[in-house]
C-alpha positions as CSV (number, residue, x, y, z in Angstrom):
1,X,-25.9,-10.7,10.9
2,X,-24.3,-7.9,9.0
3,X,-20.6,-7.7,8.5
4,X,-19.8,-5.1,11.2
5,X,-21.6,-7.2,13.8
6,X,-19.8,-10.3,12.6
7,X,-16.4,-8.6,12.8
8,X,-17.2,-7.2,16.2
9,X,-18.1,-10.7,17.3
10,X,-14.8,-12.1,16.0
11,X,-12.8,-9.3,17.7
12,X,-14.5,-9.8,21.0
13,X,-14.2,-13.6,20.7
14,X,-10.5,-13.4,20.2
15,X,-10.0,-11.1,23.1
16,X,-12.1,-13.3,25.4
17,X,-10.2,-16.4,24.2
18,X,-6.8,-14.8,24.9
19,X,-8.1,-13.7,28.3
20,X,-9.4,-17.2,29.2
21,X,-6.3,-18.8,28.0
22,X,-4.0,-16.5,30.0
23,X,-6.1,-17.0,33.2
24,X,-6.4,-20.8,32.9
25,X,-2.7,-21.5,32.2
26,X,-0.1,-22.1,34.9
27,X,1.6,-18.7,35.8
28,X,4.9,-19.6,34.0
29,X,3.1,-20.6,30.8
30,X,0.8,-17.5,31.0
31,X,3.9,-15.3,31.4
32,X,5.6,-16.9,28.5
33,X,2.5,-16.6,26.2
34,X,2.1,-13.0,27.3
35,X,5.7,-12.3,26.5
36,X,5.2,-13.8,23.0
37,X,2.2,-11.6,22.5
38,X,4.1,-8.5,23.6
39,X,7.0,-9.4,21.2
40,X,4.4,-9.9,18.4
41,X,2.8,-6.5,19.0
42,X,6.2,-4.8,19.2
43,X,7.3,-6.3,15.9
44,X,4.0,-5.3,14.3
45,X,4.4,-1.7,15.7
46,X,7.9,-1.5,14.2
47,X,6.8,-3.0,10.9
48,X,3.6,-0.8,10.8
49,X,5.2,2.5,12.0
50,X,4.1,4.2,8.8
51,X,0.5,3.8,9.8
52,X,1.2,5.1,13.3
53,X,3.1,8.1,12.0
54,X,0.4,8.8,9.4
55,X,-2.2,8.9,12.1
56,X,-0.1,11.4,14.1
57,X,0.3,13.6,11.0
58,X,-3.5,13.5,10.5
59,X,-4.0,14.7,14.1
60,X,-1.6,17.6,13.3
61,X,-3.4,18.3,10.0
62,X,-0.1,17.7,8.1
63,X,-1.9,16.3,5.0
64,X,1.1,15.7,2.6
65,X,3.1,13.9,5.3
66,X,0.0,11.8,6.3
67,X,-0.7,10.9,2.7
68,X,2.9,9.8,2.1
69,X,2.9,7.6,5.2
70,X,-0.4,6.0,4.4
71,X,0.8,5.3,0.9
72,X,4.0,3.7,2.2
73,X,2.0,1.5,4.6
74,X,-0.3,0.5,1.7
75,X,2.7,-0.5,-0.4
76,X,4.1,-2.4,2.5
77,X,0.9,-4.4,3.0
78,X,0.8,-5.2,-0.7
79,X,4.4,-6.6,-0.6
80,X,4.0,-8.6,2.6
81,X,2.7,-12.1,2.3
82,X,1.8,-12.1,5.9
83,X,-0.3,-8.9,6.0
84,X,-3.2,-10.7,7.6
85,X,-1.2,-10.9,10.8
86,X,-1.0,-7.1,10.8
87,X,-4.8,-6.7,11.4
88,X,-3.9,-5.9,15.0
89,X,-2.7,-2.5,13.8
90,X,-6.0,-1.5,12.2
91,X,-8.8,-3.3,14.0
92,X,-12.1,-2.3,12.4
93,X,-15.6,-3.6,12.5
94,X,-16.1,-2.5,8.9
95,X,-13.2,-4.2,7.1
96,X,-10.2,-6.4,7.9
97,X,-8.5,-5.6,4.7
98,X,-5.6,-3.2,5.6
99,X,-5.1,-2.1,2.0
100,X,-8.7,-1.0,1.6
101,X,-8.4,0.8,5.0
102,X,-5.2,2.5,4.0
103,X,-6.7,3.6,0.7
104,X,-9.7,5.0,2.5
105,X,-7.4,6.9,4.8
106,X,-5.5,8.3,1.9
107,X,-8.8,9.5,0.5
108,X,-9.8,11.1,3.7
109,X,-6.5,13.0,3.8
110,X,-7.1,14.2,0.2
111,X,-10.6,15.3,1.1
112,X,-9.2,17.4,3.9
113,X,-6.6,18.8,1.5
114,X,-9.3,19.7,-0.9
115,X,-8.3,17.3,-3.7
116,X,-11.7,15.7,-4.3
117,X,-11.0,14.1,-7.6
118,X,-8.0,12.1,-6.4
119,X,-9.9,11.3,-3.2
120,X,-12.7,9.7,-5.2
121,X,-10.2,7.7,-7.2
122,X,-8.7,6.3,-4.0
123,X,-12.1,5.5,-2.6
124,X,-13.1,3.6,-5.7
125,X,-9.8,1.7,-5.4
126,X,-10.6,0.8,-1.8
127,X,-14.0,-0.4,-2.9
128,X,-12.4,-2.5,-5.7
129,X,-10.3,-4.1,-3.0
130,X,-13.2,-4.6,-0.5
131,X,-16.6,-3.9,-2.1
132,X,-18.4,-4.5,1.3
133,X,-16.5,-1.8,3.1
134,X,-19.0,0.9,4.0
135,X,-16.7,3.8,5.0
136,X,-15.6,4.6,1.5
137,X,-19.2,5.1,0.6
138,X,-19.5,7.6,3.5
139,X,-16.6,9.5,2.1
140,X,-18.0,9.4,-1.4
141,X,-21.1,10.9,0.1
142,X,-19.1,13.7,1.7
143,X,-17.5,14.4,-1.7
144,X,-20.9,14.5,-3.4
145,X,-22.1,16.9,-0.7
146,X,-19.1,19.2,-1.2
147,X,-19.9,19.2,-4.9
148,X,-23.5,20.1,-4.0
149,X,-24.8,16.8,-5.5
150,X,-27.5,16.0,-2.8
151,X,-28.9,13.0,-4.7
152,X,-25.4,11.4,-5.1
153,X,-24.6,12.1,-1.4
154,X,-27.9,10.4,-0.3
155,X,-27.3,7.5,-2.6
156,X,-23.8,6.8,-1.4
157,X,-24.8,7.2,2.3
158,X,-27.7,4.9,1.8
159,X,-25.3,2.3,0.4
160,X,-23.0,2.7,3.4
161,X,-26.0,2.1,5.7
162,X,-27.0,-1.0,3.7
163,X,-23.5,-2.4,4.3
164,X,-23.8,-1.9,8.0
165,X,-22.8,1.7,8.8
166,X,-24.6,3.2,11.7
167,X,-27.8,4.8,10.4
168,X,-27.9,7.5,13.1
169,X,-24.3,8.5,12.5
170,X,-24.9,8.4,8.7
171,X,-27.9,10.8,9.0
172,X,-25.9,13.1,11.3
173,X,-22.8,13.1,8.9
174,X,-24.9,13.6,5.8
175,X,-26.9,16.5,7.4
176,X,-23.8,18.2,8.5
177,X,-22.1,17.8,5.1
178,X,-25.1,19.1,3.2
179,X,-25.4,22.0,5.6
180,X,-21.7,22.9,5.3
181,X,-22.0,22.7,1.4
182,X,-25.0,25.0,1.5
183,X,-23.2,27.5,3.7
184,X,-20.2,27.4,1.5
185,X,-22.4,28.1,-1.5
186,X,-23.9,31.1,0.3
187,X,-20.5,32.4,1.1
188,X,-19.4,32.0,-2.5
189,X,-22.4,34.0,-3.7
190,X,-21.6,36.9,-1.4
């Protein structure tokens, strides 16, 4: 079982366990437990508000603000001794390491802003933190495609698929990135 399937299994098991626990407890105990879960989520949302604001800035295409918020969230995760409890904020089937996810998100913002060199640095930093996280390889593949390095783009996307990234999505993303790079090259020539 590859890592994404294992993480999906863990996430689903936790959800089913919570559901079964809540439905099997007496109503007063279930309400008390549900209240504790709500308080836990509210505390996490307050603590991780930088992540939520960063995502909102990404949707608005406000790259500098998004980058700043992702960096603040990453620093907060590095300082917190209990960052494992914050996984509820960034559930992912590819990684449970919030620092690696934040670094990948910073790199995605930098790619969108056109700063490919710094984006590659952040992606390599994410991979140092979690070498089995396939999404940074997808983004490295996009950077290679933008630089018109087809062999590098294919190599990085192949590594992402080996680590559990969806092969059909990988093929679609890579094809689109290489086509866009070729179109950009044609526009540059004219």
